[in-house]
C-alpha positions as CSV (number, residue, x, y, z in Angstrom):
1,M,-2.7,-48.4,-30.2
2,A,-3.0,-46.6,-33.5
3,T,-1.0,-43.4,-34.3
4,T,-2.2,-40.6,-36.5
5,T,-0.1,-38.5,-38.8
6,A,-1.7,-35.8,-40.9
7,G,-5.1,-37.5,-40.8
8,I,-3.8,-41.0,-41.7
9,T,-4.3,-43.7,-39.2
10,K,-1.6,-46.4,-38.9
11,P,-2.0,-49.6,-36.9
12,A,0.3,-49.8,-33.9
13,S,2.0,-52.9,-35.1
14,T,3.5,-51.2,-38.2
15,T,5.4,-48.6,-36.3
16,K,9.0,-49.3,-35.8
17,R,10.8,-48.5,-32.6
18,T,14.4,-48.1,-32.3
19,T,16.0,-48.2,-28.9
20,T,19.2,-46.2,-28.8
21,R,21.1,-45.1,-25.8
22,R,20.8,-41.5,-24.9
23,K,23.8,-39.5,-23.7
24,P,23.4,-37.6,-20.5
25,A,22.6,-33.9,-21.1
26,T,25.5,-31.6,-20.8
27,A,25.4,-27.9,-20.2
28,G,26.1,-27.1,-23.9
29,S,23.3,-29.3,-25.2
30,R,20.8,-27.8,-22.7
31,T,21.7,-24.3,-23.9
32,T,21.2,-25.2,-27.5
33,R,17.8,-26.8,-26.6
34,T,16.6,-23.7,-24.7
35,A,17.8,-21.4,-27.4
36,A,15.9,-23.5,-30.0
37,S,12.8,-23.6,-27.9
38,S,12.9,-19.8,-27.4
39,R,13.3,-19.4,-31.2
40,R,10.2,-21.6,-31.7
41,T,8.2,-19.6,-29.2
42,S,9.3,-16.3,-30.7
43,K,8.2,-17.6,-34.1
44,A,4.9,-18.7,-32.6
45,T,4.2,-15.3,-31.0
46,S,5.3,-13.4,-34.0
47,S,2.9,-15.3,-36.3
48,T,-0.1,-13.8,-34.5
49,Q,1.1,-10.3,-35.0
50,P,-0.3,-8.5,-38.1
51,K,2.3,-8.6,-41.0
52,T,0.7,-6.1,-43.3
53,R,-0.9,-2.7,-42.9
54,I,-4.2,-4.1,-43.8
55,E,-4.0,-6.7,-41.1
56,H,-2.9,-4.1,-38.6
57,A,-5.9,-1.9,-39.6
58,Q,-8.2,-4.9,-39.2
59,V,-6.9,-5.6,-35.7
60,M,-7.4,-2.0,-34.7
61,A,-10.9,-1.9,-36.1
62,E,-11.7,-5.1,-34.2
63,R,-10.4,-3.5,-31.0
64,V,-12.5,-0.4,-31.6
65,V,-15.6,-2.6,-31.7
66,L,-14.7,-5.2,-29.1
67,V,-13.6,-2.9,-26.3
68,P,-16.9,-1.1,-25.8
69,V,-18.8,-4.4,-26.3
70,G,-16.7,-6.0,-23.5
71,A,-17.1,-3.0,-21.2
72,S,-20.9,-2.9,-21.7
73,L,-21.0,-6.7,-21.0
74,L,-19.0,-6.2,-17.8
75,A,-21.3,-3.3,-16.7
76,R,-24.4,-5.5,-17.5
77,D,-22.9,-8.3,-15.4
78,N,-22.3,-6.0,-12.5
79,L,-25.8,-4.5,-12.7
80,V,-27.4,-8.0,-12.9
81,S,-25.4,-9.2,-9.9
82,T,-26.4,-6.1,-7.9
83,V,-30.0,-6.4,-8.8
84,K,-30.0,-10.1,-7.9
85,G,-28.3,-9.3,-4.6
86,L,-30.9,-6.6,-3.8
87,A,-33.8,-8.9,-4.9
88,S,-32.6,-11.7,-2.7
89,R,-32.0,-9.4,0.2
90,Y,-35.4,-7.6,0.0
91,R,-37.5,-10.5,-1.3
92,T,-39.7,-11.0,1.7
93,R,-41.2,-8.5,4.2
94,T,-39.2,-10.1,7.1
95,N,-35.9,-9.7,5.2
96,F,-36.8,-6.1,4.3
97,E,-37.6,-5.3,8.0
98,R,-34.4,-7.1,9.1
99,E,-32.3,-4.9,6.6
100,L,-34.1,-1.8,7.8
101,K,-33.3,-2.6,11.4
102,R,-29.7,-3.3,10.4
103,Y,-29.5,0.2,8.7
104,E,-31.2,1.8,11.8
105,R,-28.6,0.2,14.1
106,R,-25.8,1.4,11.9
107,G,-27.3,4.9,11.9
108,V,-27.7,4.9,15.7
109,T,-24.0,3.8,16.0
110,A,-22.9,6.5,13.7
111,R,-25.0,9.1,15.5
112,N,-23.6,8.0,18.9
113,R,-20.1,8.1,17.7
114,F,-20.6,11.6,16.3
115,E,-22.2,12.8,19.6
116,R,-19.2,11.3,21.5
117,E,-16.8,13.1,19.3
118,V,-18.7,16.4,19.7
119,R,-18.7,16.0,23.5
120,R,-15.0,15.3,23.5
121,A,-14.3,18.3,21.4
122,R,-16.5,20.5,23.6
123,T,-14.8,19.3,26.8
124,R,-11.4,19.7,25.2
125,M,-12.2,23.3,24.1
126,E,-13.7,24.1,27.6
127,R,-10.6,22.8,29.3
128,E,-8.3,24.8,27.0
129,M,-10.4,27.9,27.6
130,R,-10.3,27.4,31.4
131,Q,-6.5,26.9,31.2
132,R,-6.1,30.0,29.2
133,R,-8.4,32.1,31.4
134,S,-6.5,30.9,34.6
135,L,-3.2,31.7,32.9
136,V,-4.4,35.2,32.0
137,E,-5.7,35.8,35.5
138,R,-2.5,34.5,37.1
139,T,-0.5,36.7,34.8
140,M,-2.7,39.7,35.6
141,R,-2.3,39.1,39.4
142,Q,1.4,38.8,39.0
143,N,1.7,42.0,36.9
144,R,-0.6,43.8,39.4
145,R,1.5,42.7,42.4
146,R,4.7,43.7,40.5
147,L,3.3,47.1,39.6
148,N,2.1,47.7,43.2
149,R,5.6,46.8,44.5
150,E,7.3,49.0,42.0
151,I,4.9,51.9,42.8
152,T,5.5,51.4,46.5
153,S,9.2,51.4,46.0
154,V,9.1,54.5,43.8
155,R,6.9,56.3,46.3
156,R,9.4,55.4,49.1
157,D,12.3,56.5,47.0
158,L,10.5,59.8,46.2
159,E,9.7,60.3,49.9
160,K,13.3,59.6,50.9
161,Q,14.5,61.9,48.1
162,S,12.0,64.6,49.0
163,G,12.9,64.3,52.6
164,A,16.6,64.6,51.7
165,V,15.9,67.5,49.3
166,S,13.8,69.3,51.9
167,A,16.5,68.7,54.6
168,R,19.1,70.1,52.1
169,V,16.9,73.1,51.3
170,E,16.4,73.8,55.0
171,R,20.2,73.6,55.5
172,L,20.8,75.9,52.6
173,V,18.3,78.3,53.9
174,A,19.8,78.2,57.3
175,N,23.3,78.7,55.9
176,A,22.0,81.5,53.8
177,Q,20.4,83.1,56.8
178,D,23.5,82.7,58.8
179,L,25.5,84.3,56.1
180,L,23.1,87.1,55.7
181,G,22.6,87.6,59.4
182,S,26.3,87.8,60.1
């Protein structure tokens, strides 16, 4: 096997291998390795960031151009997939009729559901109106009975009182006549 280093190919036989024993990794050596690798990755990510104002302006200008281009390409892809879907769906007369029947069934289902909801609402409203009407009629009958009872009791009281008053007046008249006649 040949190894390459910076574009130079060396035969595998010339490479020298040294076998040394490795020490088991300790917690301290692991931390230094992770810290070193994180430094390497931070250097790698920071190298892609623009360093000068000109590079920053160049990145912004590229964005200004690339964002609308990417958005228009996505819109085009969506449009193409929609047109392909419609074309495959309505390609033949039988497929077109099948789709029309499907839409008709869906419309019939929606209409039936709407009619059911309207009937439910109507019966609910009619039921509430009957309940309210019966409540009002019941309340009116109760109030009429109560009023008739009160009128009857007031009439009896007035008759009793008028009878008592007339009896008193007759006694007073009789007493006055006795006093005058004597």
